[in-house]
C-alpha positions as CSV (number, residue, x, y, z in Angstrom):
1,M,15.8,5.4,2.7
2,N,13.7,3.1,4.9
3,A,13.0,-0.3,3.2
4,V,12.5,-2.2,6.3
5,D,9.6,-4.3,8.3
6,P,7.4,-1.8,9.3
7,R,7.8,-2.8,13.1
8,F,11.0,-0.8,12.9
9,V,9.3,2.2,11.1
10,M,9.3,4.2,14.4
11,P,13.3,3.8,15.5
12,I,14.7,4.7,12.0
13,F,11.9,7.5,11.6
14,D,13.4,9.1,14.9
15,G,17.0,8.3,14.1
16,A,16.9,9.7,11.2
17,F,15.5,13.2,12.6
18,A,18.4,12.6,15.7
19,A,20.7,12.3,12.8
20,G,19.9,15.5,10.4
21,A,18.9,13.7,7.5
22,D,16.0,13.8,5.3
23,Y,13.6,10.5,5.2
24,L,11.6,8.2,3.0
25,D,9.8,5.0,3.7
26,M,7.3,2.7,1.8
27,A,5.0,1.7,4.8
28,M,4.0,4.0,7.8
29,S,4.0,3.4,11.7
30,L,1.6,0.6,12.8
31,S,-2.1,0.9,14.3
32,K,-3.3,-0.3,17.2
33,P,-7.4,-1.4,17.4
34,H,-9.7,0.4,19.3
35,P,-9.8,-1.7,22.9
36,D,-13.6,-1.9,23.0
37,R,-14.9,-1.1,19.7
38,P,-12.2,-2.5,17.3
39,Y,-14.6,-3.0,14.4
40,E,-16.3,0.7,14.8
41,E,-13.7,3.0,16.0
42,T,-10.2,4.0,15.4
43,C,-7.5,4.3,18.6
44,V,-4.3,4.6,17.1
45,K,-4.2,4.8,13.3
46,L,-1.2,4.0,10.7
47,G,1.4,6.8,10.5
48,D,-0.4,8.6,13.8
49,E,3.1,8.4,15.6
50,Q,4.7,9.9,12.4
51,M,2.2,12.9,11.8
52,A,2.5,13.6,15.6
53,K,6.2,14.7,15.2
54,A,5.5,16.8,11.9
55,E,5.7,20.1,13.4
56,E,9.5,18.7,14.7
57,W,10.3,18.1,11.1
58,T,8.9,21.4,9.4
59,G,10.8,23.3,11.9
60,S,14.0,21.7,11.3
61,G,13.7,22.3,7.7
62,R,13.7,18.6,6.7
63,L,11.4,16.4,5.0
64,A,9.9,13.0,5.9
65,L,8.2,11.8,2.9
66,V,6.0,8.7,4.1
67,G,4.3,6.0,2.2
68,I,6.1,6.1,-1.1
69,G,6.0,2.4,-2.6
70,V,3.4,1.3,-5.0
71,E,0.4,1.0,-2.3
72,P,1.0,3.3,-0.5
73,G,2.8,5.5,-2.7
74,L,2.1,5.5,-6.6
75,S,-1.8,5.0,-5.6
76,D,-1.5,8.6,-3.9
77,V,0.4,9.8,-6.6
78,F,-2.7,8.9,-8.8
79,A,-4.9,10.6,-6.4
80,R,-3.5,14.2,-6.6
81,Y,-3.4,13.7,-10.5
82,A,-7.3,12.6,-10.5
83,A,-7.9,15.5,-8.3
84,D,-5.6,18.3,-10.6
85,H,-6.4,17.0,-13.8
86,L,-9.3,14.5,-14.4
87,F,-12.2,15.6,-11.7
88,S,-13.7,18.6,-10.4
89,A,-15.3,16.7,-7.7
90,I,-14.1,13.3,-6.3
91,D,-16.9,10.9,-4.8
92,E,-14.8,7.8,-4.0
93,L,-11.1,7.5,-4.0
94,G,-10.9,3.5,-3.8
95,T,-7.5,2.1,-4.3
96,R,-7.9,-1.4,-5.9
97,D,-5.0,-3.9,-6.1
98,G,-5.2,-7.7,-7.6
99,S,-3.3,-10.3,-9.7
100,N,-3.4,-13.1,-11.6
101,L,-0.1,-14.7,-9.9
102,T,0.8,-18.4,-9.2
103,V,3.5,-19.9,-7.8
104,D,4.9,-23.1,-9.2
105,G,5.2,-25.7,-6.4
106,Y,3.7,-24.0,-3.7
107,D,-0.3,-24.1,-2.8
108,F,0.2,-21.0,-0.4
109,A,3.1,-18.7,-1.2
110,P,2.7,-14.7,-0.1
111,S,4.3,-12.6,-3.0
112,F,5.3,-10.0,0.1
113,S,6.0,-10.3,3.6
114,I,3.8,-12.6,5.4
115,W,4.4,-10.8,8.7
116,T,3.0,-7.6,6.9
117,T,0.6,-9.3,5.1
118,I,-1.2,-10.8,8.3
119,E,-0.9,-7.5,10.1
120,E,-2.7,-5.6,7.6
121,C,-5.0,-8.3,6.4
122,L,-6.3,-9.3,10.1
123,N,-6.4,-5.6,11.6
124,P,-9.8,-3.8,11.4
125,P,-10.1,-1.6,8.0
126,V,-10.1,1.7,7.8
127,V,-12.7,3.9,5.9
128,W,-12.9,7.6,5.7
129,E,-16.0,9.4,4.9
130,V,-16.4,12.9,4.4
131,D,-19.4,12.8,7.4
132,R,-17.7,10.3,9.4
133,G,-13.9,11.0,9.3
134,W,-12.0,7.7,9.8
135,F,-13.8,4.5,11.0
136,T,-13.6,0.9,11.1
137,T,-15.0,-2.1,10.1
138,E,-14.8,-6.5,9.8
139,P,-11.7,-7.6,8.3
140,F,-12.2,-8.4,4.4
141,S,-15.8,-7.0,4.7
142,E,-17.6,-5.1,1.6
143,P,-16.4,-7.8,-0.8
144,E,-16.8,-7.0,-4.6
145,V,-15.6,-8.2,-7.7
146,F,-13.3,-5.8,-9.7
147,D,-12.4,-5.9,-13.5
148,F,-8.5,-5.3,-13.5
149,P,-6.6,-4.5,-16.8
150,G,-3.4,-6.2,-18.3
151,G,-5.5,-9.6,-18.9
152,I,-5.9,-10.4,-15.1
153,G,-9.6,-9.5,-15.2
154,P,-12.4,-10.1,-12.6
155,V,-11.1,-10.4,-9.0
156,E,-12.8,-10.4,-5.4
157,C,-11.5,-7.5,-3.3
158,V,-12.0,-7.0,0.1
159,N,-11.6,-3.8,2.6
160,V,-7.9,-4.4,4.2
161,E,-6.3,-1.8,6.7
162,H,-3.8,0.3,4.5
163,E,-2.3,3.8,4.5
164,E,-3.6,5.1,1.1
165,V,-6.7,5.7,3.7
166,L,-5.2,7.8,5.9
167,L,-3.0,9.8,3.6
168,M,-5.3,10.7,0.7
169,P,-7.7,12.7,2.8
170,R,-5.1,14.9,4.3
171,W,-4.4,16.4,0.7
172,V,-7.0,15.2,-1.9
173,K,-10.7,16.3,-1.1
174,A,-13.1,13.3,-1.6
175,R,-16.5,12.1,0.0
176,R,-14.8,8.4,0.6
177,V,-11.8,6.6,0.8
178,T,-11.1,2.9,0.8
179,F,-8.9,0.1,0.2
180,K,-9.6,-3.1,-1.4
181,Y,-7.3,-6.0,-2.1
182,G,-7.9,-9.0,-4.2
183,L,-6.8,-11.8,-1.8
184,G,-8.9,-14.6,-3.5
185,E,-10.9,-17.0,-1.1
186,E,-8.2,-19.9,-0.1
187,F,-5.9,-17.3,1.0
188,V,-8.6,-15.4,3.2
189,D,-9.3,-18.6,4.6
190,V,-5.8,-19.3,5.2
191,L,-5.5,-15.9,7.3
192,K,-8.6,-16.6,9.2
193,T,-7.2,-20.1,10.2
194,L,-4.1,-18.8,11.5
195,H,-6.1,-16.0,13.4
196,K,-8.0,-19.2,15.0
197,L,-5.3,-20.7,15.9
198,R,-3.8,-17.5,17.3
199,L,-0.5,-18.3,15.0
200,D,-1.0,-14.4,14.1
201,R,0.2,-13.4,17.2
202,T,3.5,-11.4,17.9
203,E,3.7,-11.7,21.5
204,P,6.0,-14.5,22.1
205,V,5.1,-18.0,23.4
206,T,7.1,-20.3,25.6
207,V,8.3,-23.6,23.5
208,R,9.9,-26.8,24.7
209,S,12.8,-27.2,22.4
210,G,15.8,-29.8,22.6
211,G,15.2,-29.9,26.5
212,Q,15.4,-26.2,26.8
213,A,12.2,-23.7,26.8
214,V,12.5,-20.7,24.3
215,Q,10.5,-17.8,23.8
216,V,8.9,-17.3,20.1
217,S,6.3,-15.2,18.1
218,P,4.3,-17.3,16.4
219,R,4.0,-14.8,14.0
220,D,7.3,-15.2,13.3
221,V,7.3,-19.2,12.9
222,V,5.1,-18.6,10.5
223,A,7.0,-16.3,8.4
224,A,10.0,-18.7,9.0
225,S,7.9,-21.5,7.7
226,L,7.0,-20.1,4.4
227,P,9.1,-19.4,1.5
228,D,10.8,-16.0,0.7
229,P,8.9,-13.8,-1.4
230,A,12.0,-12.4,-3.1
231,Q,13.3,-15.7,-4.0
232,L,10.1,-16.5,-5.7
233,G,10.5,-15.0,-9.1
234,D,11.7,-17.9,-10.9
235,R,8.7,-19.5,-10.1
236,M,6.0,-17.2,-10.6
237,H,3.7,-16.4,-13.3
238,G,1.0,-13.4,-14.4
239,S,1.2,-10.3,-13.5
240,T,0.1,-7.8,-10.8
241,C,-1.8,-4.6,-10.6
242,A,-1.8,-1.6,-8.3
243,G,-4.5,1.4,-8.7
244,L,-7.0,3.6,-7.8
245,W,-10.4,3.5,-8.7
246,V,-12.0,7.2,-9.1
247,T,-15.6,8.0,-9.4
248,G,-17.1,11.6,-9.0
249,T,-17.5,14.6,-11.6
250,G,-15.0,15.4,-14.1
251,T,-13.8,18.3,-15.1
252,D,-16.6,18.8,-18.1
253,G,-19.1,18.7,-15.6
254,N,-20.4,14.9,-16.2
255,P,-20.4,11.9,-14.3
256,R,-17.0,9.9,-14.8
257,E,-15.2,7.0,-13.4
258,V,-11.6,6.2,-14.1
259,Y,-9.2,3.6,-12.9
260,L,-5.7,4.7,-12.9
261,H,-3.5,1.8,-13.0
262,H,0.2,0.2,-12.9
263,V,0.6,-3.5,-14.3
264,V,3.7,-5.2,-14.1
265,D,4.3,-8.7,-15.6
266,N,6.8,-11.3,-13.8
267,D,8.1,-12.6,-16.9
268,W,9.0,-8.7,-17.9
269,S,10.7,-8.0,-14.3
270,M,12.7,-11.1,-13.9
271,R,13.9,-10.7,-17.4
272,E,15.0,-6.9,-17.3
273,Y,15.7,-6.7,-13.4
274,G,15.9,-10.4,-11.7
275,S,13.1,-9.4,-9.3
276,Q,9.7,-10.8,-9.0
277,C,6.8,-8.2,-10.3
278,V,5.8,-7.3,-6.9
279,V,9.0,-6.4,-5.2
280,W,10.0,-4.5,-8.3
281,Q,6.8,-2.5,-8.6
282,T,7.1,-1.5,-4.8
283,A,11.0,-0.5,-5.1
284,V,10.6,1.2,-8.5
285,N,8.2,4.0,-6.7
286,P,10.9,5.6,-4.0
287,V,13.5,5.1,-6.6
288,V,11.6,7.8,-8.8
289,A,10.8,9.6,-5.8
290,L,14.5,9.6,-4.9
291,E,15.5,11.2,-8.4
292,L,12.8,14.2,-8.2
293,L,13.6,15.0,-4.9
294,A,17.6,15.2,-5.7
295,A,16.9,17.5,-9.0
296,G,14.2,20.0,-6.9
297,T,11.3,19.1,-8.7
298,W,9.8,18.1,-6.0
299,S,10.4,19.7,-2.4
300,G,9.2,20.5,1.0
301,T,9.5,19.9,4.9
302,G,7.7,18.6,7.5
303,V,5.9,14.7,7.1
304,L,4.1,14.7,3.7
305,G,2.7,12.0,1.8
306,P,3.3,11.4,-2.1
307,E,-0.4,13.7,-2.3
308,A,1.6,16.7,-1.5
309,F,3.6,16.9,-4.3
310,D,2.9,17.5,-8.2
311,A,2.0,14.1,-9.6
312,V,3.1,14.9,-13.5
313,P,6.9,14.6,-13.0
314,F,6.3,11.3,-11.3
315,L,4.3,9.5,-13.7
316,E,6.1,11.0,-16.4
317,L,10.0,9.6,-15.2
318,L,8.1,6.3,-14.3
319,G,6.6,5.8,-17.9
320,A,9.5,7.4,-19.9
321,D,11.4,5.0,-21.9
322,A,15.0,4.3,-20.8
323,P,17.4,6.2,-20.0
324,A,15.1,9.0,-19.2
325,G,12.4,7.0,-17.4
326,Y,12.1,3.7,-16.2
327,G,10.0,2.0,-18.9
328,S,7.2,1.1,-17.0
329,P,4.1,3.0,-18.3
330,W,1.0,3.6,-16.3
331,G,-2.8,3.4,-17.7
332,L,-5.8,5.0,-17.2
333,D,-9.3,3.3,-17.9
334,E,-12.6,5.0,-18.7
335,R,-15.0,3.1,-17.1
336,T,-18.7,3.7,-17.4
337,P,-20.0,5.4,-14.0
338,E,-23.2,3.8,-12.3
339,P,-26.7,5.5,-12.9
340,V,-27.4,7.3,-9.6
């Protein structure tokens, strides 16, 4: 079970294969922007390095289940559920993530790894369309206000690079696949400033310290200067929501629009598990997947995303009360389709 920084995905992925082990992760191998047209064309996409080795994993009879956190992960499970049970044809699979979290004592405190936040938010976002395949756009493009459940309410969401867009089209038919994140204007401004100052770089620079020259990565300095997200739980307030907005034609032949979602309140996760809500919401999903794999309910070979498996057992185990499940139910909001 790989739960480390995405920079180390490939050594662990390859090491698991060499050791004869099956493999799970919550984030996939990193991307590389197109050298000449970064905001129009893809180059190396998220997960490409892993998908390139799918035949080796299939031939060995072993499984690499990739992207099984919450996003990617639960959002991808929702995509499979929507395709199997809610829609006869899907226009858009749109992952939408938002929260109303605040952190006492900090003007800027990311709720998960700032290194990863910078990576995914400043890279060119990827969109998939049936007639174009995968293509890129400008960071923070196509802003929209999305109304989140669980008392969160309207949050402005923007395009961000994320694995769902690279996973869902491989197993679920849809005309369009997107990922938008509710970052907030202040958060976006901070990220843009880091980029302008070139503090988002991972390449080391020479810094004079104590009379000596040392090599440091600017992004690592930013990460070291901010609070550890795992230690912020007792200062956090509010809820986080991960989910999938789906539009298309329902099984009855009529237009349908739904938002499948999972809301976690920070007070609840701290009280029940001693972990802040973003950490807990991410971590519970691979645990559910491990149980399904151990029981033989999920099985397969090759490099597979969560969409490759039956969604119902996963959603049942996640939502069922203890001791049978994890007592964290998901929800489905019916929304009024936009007129054609």
